[in-house]
N, C-alpha and C positions, 0 to 999 in steps of 0.2 A: 076705047076710044075715039074719033075722029082722027083726022089724016089733020088739019087744020089744029087742033087741041094736039099733037103731037109737036107740030114746026113748030109754035108757039113754045110749048116745053123743054124741046134740040129748041132755039131758037134762045125760052129767058137760061138758057143751061151756060148756051155760051158766053152773053156777058157777064152773069155769076163770075166765072173762068176768070174771062180777057180785065175782068175790074178786079180780083183777086193777084194773076201776072202783072196789075198795073204798078196795085203795092208795092205788090213784090221789090220793082225794076222803081220805085221811090228811094227805098227799103235799101236798096243798092247802090238808089245815082248817089243819097245822100251820103254813106258810111267812105264811098269813097270822095267823098267834093273832102270828106274831114282829114279825110287819112292825104287825101293832094295836101293838103292846109297845113294838113300834122312835117311832108315832106319840110316839104317850102320853108315852110319855119324855119326847121335846123338850119336849110342849106343856105340861111337869112336871105331869103328873097324878101323879106319885109324891111331889114333895118332903113331907120331916117332918110334922107338922104336929104344935105344942105342945101341953101342953096347958094352952096360957093360951088364952083369945080374943084373935078378930084384933082389934087397934082399927079403929077407922074414923073 
């Protein structure tokens, strides 16, 4: 192999690794977002607000 071919191969390997890592991170982000939405819903963060001010 020539040095240029090795460099291109190394760069392609790095690109492939980064793409796989990016896909994993996107999956993890989506999972965490769904979990956060679930926790917020359980905590009542998404209750409908009336147009009238709350009475205390």
